[in-house]
N, C-alpha and C positions, 0 to 999 in steps of 0.2 A: 504493500500500500504506500509506504514512504517513497519507494522507487517511482510509483505512478505520480506522486506529487512533484518529485524532482523532474520527471519527464514533462510535466505540465509547464514548468518554468523554462524548459529548453526550447519549446515551440514559441516563436516570436508572437504569432497572432494570439495564441492562448494565454501567453504571459501578459500581453497587453490587456486582454479581457479581465484577467484576475486582478491586475493592478488597478484597473479602472473601477472594478467592483469594490475593491478595498478602499479606494479614495472616496467613493460615494458613501460607504459605511462610516468613514470618519466624519463626513459632513453631517450624516444623520445623527451620530452620537453628539456632535457639537450642538445641534439644534435641540437635543434633549437635555442639555445642561446649561443653556443660556436662558436666564429667567426673564419673564416679561417685565417691562418697565412699570414702576410703581409698586412693586412687591417688596416687602421686608423679608429678606432671606433668613435672617436670624429668628424672627418671630415664627416664620413658616416651619423652620426646622424644629423649633421647640414644640410647635403645635402637633406635628406629626409624631414626635416622641410621646407627647401626651396622649394622642389618639391611639397609638399602638399599645400603650400601657393600660388604657381603659377598655379597649375592645379586643385585645389579643391579636390584632393585626389580621383581620379577616373581613370579608364582605366585598361590596362593590368597589370601594376606594382602593383597596390593595390589589384587587383583580385588575382594575383599570391601570393602576400604576405598574403592574407587572407587564402588561402588553405595550406600554409606552416606554419601557426601559428605564423607569425611574424619573421620567419627565414631570410627572405630577408632583413629586416631592419638591422639585425645584420651581414648579409652576412655569415651565419653560415655554418657549415659542412653539415647541412641538408637543405640547401637553395633550392635545387631542389625538396625536399620532396618526397612523394610517387607517385606524378603525372606522372613521366616517366613510371612507371610500369603500371599505369592505362591506359595511352596512348597506351602502347605496348599490353596490354590485349585487348583493344578495336580493335586495328588493326588486331590482330590475330583472334579475334572473328568474325570480318567482312570478313576476308579472308577465314575462314573455309568453308562456303558454296560455295565459288568460286573456291578454289583450291582442286582438288580431293584428293591429297596426305594428306592434313590436315584433310579433312572430313573422310578419311579412318583411320587416327590415332585416331580421336575422337570415332570411332566405335570400336576400339580395346580394349576399357575398360580402366583400371587403367594404363596399360603400355603405351597406346597411349596418355592418358592425361598427363602422366609424361613427355613424349617427347614434347608435346605442351607447357607445363610449362617451359621446358628447353629452347625452342625457344623463349618464351616470355621473359625469363631472358636475353637471348642474345640480343634481340631487345631493352630491357630496357637499357642495357649497351650502345648500339649505340646511343639511344636517349639522354642518360646522357652525352655522349661525346660531342654531338652537342650543347645541351642546356648549358652544363658547359662552353664550349668555348665561347658561346654568353654572358653568365653571367660574365665571367672573362674579356672579351673584354669591356663589359659595365662598369665594375669597373675601367678599365684603362682609357677609354675615353667614357663617356656616350653619347656624341653627335653622335657616330657611329651608334647607334640604335635610333636616333631621340629623345633623352632625353636631358633635360637642362644641360648646362655646369656647373660643380661644381666650387665653389669659391676657393677650395683647393684640392690638389691631394687626392684621396680616398685610394690609395695604397702607401706603402713605397717605393717599387721597382717595376716599371712597365715593367720590362724586360720579356723575354720569359720564364724564370724560374718560375715566378709567374703564368703565363698562364698555363703551363704544370702542376705545382703543384696543382693549384686550380681545374683543370679539374679532376685530379686523386682523390683528396679529396672529391669533390662533388659526383663523381661516386660511390666511396666507401661508402659515407654517404647514398646515396639512396639505394644501395644494402643491407646495414645493416638494413635500415628501412624495406625493403622487407622481410628480414629474421626475423626481430622482429615481423612483422605482421603475418608471417606464424606460429611463435611460439604461438602467441595469439590464432590463429585459432585452433591449435592442443592441446594446454595445458591450454588455458584460456577461456574467455567468449566472444562470438561474433565473427564476421568476422574481422580479424586483420587489413587488409588493409583499410577497410571502417572505422574502429574505429580510426585508426591513422589520417585519413583525418578529421574525426569529432572532435577529440580532438584538432587538429590544428585550426579548425574554432571556436570552443568554447573558445579557449585560447584568441581570439580577442574580446570576449564578454565584459570583464571588461573594455577594452579600449573604446568600443562602448558606454557602459553605462556612462563612464566618460565624453565622448564627448556630450552625450545627456544631462547630468546634467549641464555641462558648457553652453550648448546652452540655457537651461532654465534660468540659472542665468544671462546670457548676454542679453536675450530677442531677439536674432536673429533667423534666420532660416526660419520662415514661411513668405511667400510672402505677403506683404500688411498688416501685423498685428504684434503685439508684442507677442513673444513666452512666454507663462506663464506656471504655474504649471498645469493649466487646460488642456492645449494642451499636456502636458506631460502625464497626466492621459488618455487622449483620445488616444494617441499613444500606451500606454500599452494595452488599450482595443482593439485597432485595431490589435495589435500584437497577442492577444489571438484569435481573430476571424480568422486571417490569418493562425495561427497555426492549428486551428480546421479544416479549409478548406484544409490545406495541409495533415492532417491526413486522412480526408475523401477521398482525391484524392489518397493517398498512399494505403489505405485499400479497396477502392471501387472495386467492381468486378461484372461482369454479370454472373450469374449462369446458365449454360446450362444443363438441365436435361439429364441424361444418364441412360438408362435401361440396366441392367446387366442380362444376361441369363446364368445360370449354367446348363449345360447339365446333364440329368439324366442317370443312368446306370441300366439296367435290368428293374425291376418294380418300380424303384425310378423315380418320375416325375421331370421334369425340374423345377428349382426354379428361380425366378426373383427377382431382387432388384433394387432400384432406388438410384442413387448417382448424383453428380453434377460435372461439369467441370467448374472451375472458370476462366473467361476471365478478366484479369486485366484491369481496366479502364485506368490506367497509365502504360501500359505494358513496355514502353521504359524507365520509371523512369526519372532520371535526365540527361540522355544522350543527348536528343535533345537540352537542354539548353547549355550543355558543348560544343557540336559541333557548335552550332550557335555562341556562344560567342567567341570560339577560331578562327573560320573562319573570323568573323567580325574584330577581333583584328588584325589578320594577314593581311587582306585586307587594313585596315587603316594604318598599318605600311608600307606596300609595296607602296601604292599610294603616300605616302608622299615623297618618294625618287625620283619620276619622276615629273619634272616641269609641264608637260602638264596634269597631273592628280591630282595635289595638291589641286585644287579647289574642287574636289570631297571629300577630306578628311573632310571638314566641314559638308558635307551632312551626313556622317557616324559617326559624332562625338557622343560620348557617351552622352545620355540624349536628343538628338535631335529627331525631328519628323521622319526624314528619317531613323535614326538608329532604332527607335522603329518599324517602318513599316517593314523594311527589317528583323529585328530581329524576329518579330512575324511570318512572312511568313516562315522563315527558321526553326523555332521551329515546326510549323505544318508539313512542308515537312519532316524534320528529324524524327518526330514521326512516320509517315507512312513508311519512309525508314527503320527505325529500326524494325518495326513490320514485314515488308515484308521480311527482312533478317532472323529474329529470329522465326517467327511464320509460321509453315508449315501446312496448313489445310489438304493437301492431305496425309501427313505422319500421322497426327492424325487420319484421317478417316481410313487409312489402319490399324493402331494399334487397333482402336475400333473394326473393323471387325474381326481381328485375335482373339481378346479377347471375341468375341461373344457379344459385346455391341453395342447399337445403340441409336440414338436420337429419341424419340417418334414423330411419324408423318413424319420423314425424312428417305428416303431410304438410305441404306449403299452405300459406294463408292463415286462417283463423286457428287451426290446430297448432301451428308453430308459435303464434302469439300466445296462446294459452299455455303452451309448454314453457316458454320463456318467462311468462308471468308467474307461473307456479314455482319454477326453479329460482327465480330472483326473490320471491317471497321467502322461501326456505333459507336462502343464503343471507338475506337481510336479517331474518330472525336470529340466526347464529351470530352474525356480525354485531347486531345491536346489543345482544346479551353480553358479548365480550367487551363492547364499548361501554356498557353500563358498569361493569366491574372496574375497568380502567378509570372511569370518571369518578366513581365513589371511593376508590382506594385512597386518594389524597385526603378526602373528607374524613375517612376512618382514622388515618394517621393523626390528623389534626384534633379530632374530638376525643378519641380513645387513648392516644399516646402522648397528647399534649405537645406535639411537635409544632414549631412556629409555622404560620401559614406560608411564608416564603419558602420554607424548606419542603413542606409536604406538597406544595404545588408542582414540584418537579418529579414527583413519584406517580405520574400518570396524568389523566385529565387533558385539558386543552393544551397546556404548555408542552408536555412531552409529545403529544400527537403532532403538533405543529413542527416542533424541532425535528422529529424523526422524518416526517414527510418532506420537509424542505431540504434536509440534508441528503436524503435519498434522491430527490429530484436533481439537486446540484451535482452530486456524484455521478448520476446517470448522464448528465450533459457533459461532464468532464471526461467520463469514460468513452462516450461516443466520439468526442473530439480526438482522444488519444488513439482509439482503434482505427479511425479514418486515416491516421498518419502512421499506421503500422507500429504503434507503441503498445506496450503491455498495459492493460487496464488495471483497475483496483482489485479484481478477482481473477484468479488463474482459471477457474472453472465457472461456467455460468456467466450471468451478467446482472447488473443492478437494474431493477425495473423502476421507472418513475411511477408516480401516482396516476398519471394519465395513460399508462400503458394498458 
C-alpha cells in the first residue's frame, strides 16, 4: 500500500491532483478556524466548556460541530459548513421523481443536470439564510433556541448589524466551500463535497483521542469499574472490528446474474455472455441515519417550547431507551423510503429488455421487475438491520459506558460510515489512475470498489 502511495507521487499528473486537493483542504481548514467579526472568542470558549460540563457534550450542537470540523466552537466563517448544500441536494433528489419538470430536466442530459445544479445552489443559499439567522440569533441570546445562558455576552455588539453581517458571511462561506468542493471534483482526487465533510470529521479525531487518553488517566468512564489501559486496548480492538463491519456493509452487494444476447447478422450466430447486476446491501448509504437524527433533533427542540409536551422531551433525550427505539425504527423506515424513491425495478426491467438482456429463469417485463423488487427488499432489510446496529452502537457506548460523545461518535454511526465510504471512493480513483499507467494498485488481488460501483 505504501508503495502505491509512492507511485502516486511519481506520476506528474496524479501528483498535481493530490497536491491541488491538499491545498484546497488547507483552505477549508482555515475557513473553519477564522471567527466571524464581532464575536468574543474568549467568552465563546468559556461558554462551550460550560455547555459540555452541563450537558455531557451530546445532542444537536456537538453533532453539528462534528460535521463542521470544529467551526462552530470558533463561530467561524465556515460555521454552516457544506451541510446546507447536502440538504439542498437531498431535497432536490427526493423531489425529482415527484415533480415532472425536474424529472424531464434530468433526462435532458448535461444541460438538464446543469439546470438542476443551479436550482440546488439557489436552494442552498435559502437554507444558509435561514440557518445563518438561527446561528446569529443563538450567539446573541442562546436561550432563544433552548441552550444554556452564557455567563458573559458572546458578541461585542448584539444589534441588527451583527445579525445581517453574520448571515451574509456564513452564506458566502458555505458557497465558497461548495465551489472549492467542485474544484476538487474537477481538478483533484475524489468527490469534493464528500471529502470536505470527511476532513471536517477527521479534524475532530485528535480531540477525541485526547479525551480518550485523559479518560484512561483519570480512570472514569466505564460504569461500575475503573477505566484502565486494558479497557483502552479493548476499545481500539472494538474500533477495528466496527470499522471492518462498516467496510463490509459499504462494499456488500447481491449479484444478480444477467444474460446478454448479441444478435447475429447474416450467417453470424447470436452470441451470449453473462454479467452481473450489483444490488447494494446498503443502497441508501448514510442517508437514513442523517434523516432520522435530524428529525429527532428537530422534534426534541420543538416539544421543549410547549409546556404540555415538555415531559415528552425526556423520552426522546439522546442516549435514552425511547430515543434508541424511535431512532432505530426511523432508520429502517428511511432505508426503505430511500430505496423506493431511488430504485426503479420497472425502469431497469425495460432497459434490460431494450438491450436484449434478461435474468436467467425470469421472464422479461413485469416478472423481472417483480423479481428485482423482491430481491432488493430482502437485501435492504438485511442492510438496514446492520445499519441500525452501527448507528446505535455509539449511543450505547455513550449512555452505558459513559464515554464522551466525541469519542463514541467515531465507533460507528454517521461519522464512520462517511469516513469509510469517502476513503474507499478516493482509493478507488487513485487505484484506477495507477492501473491505467501500469503501476501496482493498493491491493495485489482484487480491487477496491467505490460506493457507486
